[in-house]
C-alpha positions, 0 to 999 in steps of 0.5 A: 841107357846101358845102366836102366837096361841091366837094371831092367833086366836084373830084376826078379824073375816074373816081377815085370808079369806082377805089378800091382795097381788101384785107382781112386776116382773122385767126381761131383754129383751134379743136378742135369743143369750141370749145377752141384747137387745138395743132397745126401750121398745116396741111401742105396750106395750105403756108408761113405764111411765105412763101404769099401768101395764107394765114398766121398771126399770133401763134400758130400756132393763128391763121391770117391770110387776106389778099385780093389789091387789088380794084376792088368791094367783091364781088370782095374779098369773093369772094376772101375766100370763096375762100381760107376755102373751101379753108382747110375743105378742109385743117384737118379737123374744126377749126373757125374761131372766128368771133369776135375774143375768143378761144376757151375758152383754155389756160394762157398758156403753152401758146398756141403761138406761130407757128414760120416754119423755120429761116431768119433771116427765119423764126427774127425772126418766132417771135422778134418774137412770143416778145418779144410774149408776154414784154410783152403776155402770150400771151392778148392776141395771141389776139384776132382782128380784120380789118384793111381795107386802102383806097386811092384813086387820085392821093392825097398822102401828105400828104392821106393823113394828113389822112385818118387825122387824121380817121379818129382823131377819129370812129373811135368811130362804126365802133366803135358801128356795127360793133363785135362783142365785148361779151362774152368766155370767162372764160379770156380773162382769168384771173388778171388784174383786170377790170370785166366783170360775169358774165352767166353761169359762163364769161362775161363781158360789159358790158351797153352793149359794143360792142368789148372788143377796142377797150377796155382788155382788148383790143389796148392797152398801157401802155408803147404809151400813153407814145407820143403819135405825131402824124400831122401829117406823115410827119416827125412820125411817122416821128420818133415810130416810130424813136423807139420802135424805137431807145430802150431800154424799162427794163422791156424791158431788163429781159426781155433779148434772151436768157435764161439758157439762151440762147435769144432772147426778144425782137428788141430791149428798145427800146419797139417790137421793130418797126414792126408792134408798134405799135398804131393804130386805122389806120396808113399802109401801103405795100407794101415790098421784100424785106428793106426796113424799113417805115418806111423804105419809107414815107420814101422812097415814100410812103404807098400805102395806110391799114390800117383796124384796129379791125374787129371780125369779125361772127360773123353773117357767113359770112367775118367781113365783109359787103359793106354794112359795107365800103361804110360804111367806103368812104363814112366813109374817103371823108369822112375824106379830103375834110373839113377835118383841122385838125393833130392836139395832145397833148390832142386825142390823150388826148381821141380815146383816151378816146372810143375808150374809152367807145365800147368799153364803154359804146358802146350806153349810152342818151344817151352822150356824148362830148367834142368840143373843150370840150364834151361831145357825145351819140354819137347827135348827132354820129354823126347829123352825121357820116353825114350829111355821107356822103350826097352821098359816097354819090350820087356813088359810087353814080353811079360803080358804078351801082345804089343800094348805098351810099345802100342802106348808109348807110340801113342805118347811120342806122337802126342809129345809131337803135336800137343794139338793131341793131348786132352788139354788142347782137344777139349778147348778144340772141342769146346769151341767147336761144338759148345761155343766155347762154354765149359759148363756146357762141353763137360755136361754133354760128356757127362750125359753122353757117359751115364747114357753109355754106362747105364747101357752096360749090362749089369749081371744079377749077382754083380747087383746083388754083391753091392747091394750087399756091400751097401747094407753091410756098410750100413750095419757097421757104421751102426756098431762102430757108433753103438760101441762109442763110449770116448767123450770126442774130446778124448778121442780127439786128442788121443788120436792126434797125440805124437806118441801114435806117430811112431 
């Protein structure tokens, strides 16, 4: 603790007052009855390929909202709210599904894949998603979440990797505190083996689960499980990713680049088609230039920010996350930065994965223990130690920003650690049973309707509406320009883009 406090004091003057954050939030568009829509990305929202704030993720029906970078949690949340307001004014009677685990889903092949026009870049985006559907199935790709992008001024690439190693050691605490996917619609696992229990017909759950999204049913891949990526340095991380993107993988070679009909099935037959396919709870990132490979950007210019990828959508929040949660994330990430961070080992990487899985499926189970070195440690005891170490950070952040918001957020986290019934996952199950006869779709649909009503009731000024209309129009023009400028045959473009020479 003393060392942490000393490092806190040694931070550059003003560093705590100039933390930066941004949010990327995915949501499925659904019909009023809670089933997935099959309509194209709404024209009024512009081009999903080139719009800076409103795009799509895997599916044409899966919208992704992207804020800018903000010096305060409030400003970030205000912009996210504003983007939601604009979206709701452009999607008719559709709803944004307010939970991470999907709504009622059609047959796998009826889930529409994102479309980005006929430019080489646009075709590559769709073919990449097609590859995901062959590799993992479309249902898994409809899971939605919130990515929290976080940067600290004057932090080195080496320090960011130290932060990442600590994050991976302790991220189970965030899953306990903020996991919000303890139940699923039965359509999600149709035809798949699972260990879920039936709460009522059409709804499956695990009684002590926090985040099924982060468990075996969620963003997991047996193929990627063989990737023991080391975060000891940019060099080791880059080497792991490069290997996964350049070595053929037998199961994906069997799928082939093209089918017998000559249509592209995937971009590549390697374990990862591109960097974005790598599933991690946190990623080192930096803004890339047009056409640049993300790995090359990292290797040439270092880490600019981290992307936290394990946050579920909170169905009790109008836009999926609240300020108190963002503040706990800030505290947790600062804790990861300021604590000692030993080099990772293959054994520790495996133990981290087991702790994640145990917390995802059984996190609220009384007396649950996690692996800590050679010992078993009660989750509550270990979590309490981490939160206690966050106290001086909360004091310092409140001093930098004024008020007591960080200490209040930390107090809320301590309360939830002491009483699992206060966590989002427990509250979701309790509300489902109390108000919706145990129906997952019934509960999330009702919450989504409420959020729609609340967001449409908020005032949206004429200048904001005009700015978004202009962004939509400009994005469509930009897509047209890109399509008109293409001269290279797609196959040549694909081979050039994927060439190892561009990985740095």
